[in-house]
C-alpha angles and dihedrals in degrees: 000000000000096000095235114154091023110088111198125216127189115323096017095284123141114254120218112246113219112254116247122244090248092056093048092048093049093048092047092048093049092047092049091048091051091052093048092049091049092050093047091048092050094047092047092049093050093047093048091048091053093048094048092047091052091050091048092048091050093049094046090049092051092048092048091050092049092048093057092043098246123145114272131196117258117233093227111043095166096066116120114252092020121134120276115264094016094272120131122192121203114249095244111033090178094054120100119240089254091055091048092051090047091052091047092052096045102037100025127226119323116242121222119228 
């Protein structure tokens, strides 16, 4: 081996060549970009998790209220002919959920006038 590309200092050890400005700038830019991407990814993941948990909680709450026959808020309260205050009550509040589903399947949905 000719030893080219391996400058030798005292005692035959390799000496560290100083890094060029271009190398330092590229390394710093890549490191900064990696940090920014990691922060954006973390913030996005946390925000999406919070949003999806809120949606799930809201839907589970609505389903639980419907299952026990309690009034539940309608999604569109501004529709003409809708109930006042945006609260709809099931037709038979005494009926069990199974009876309500049976009535829905046999008679079909009720239309509001």
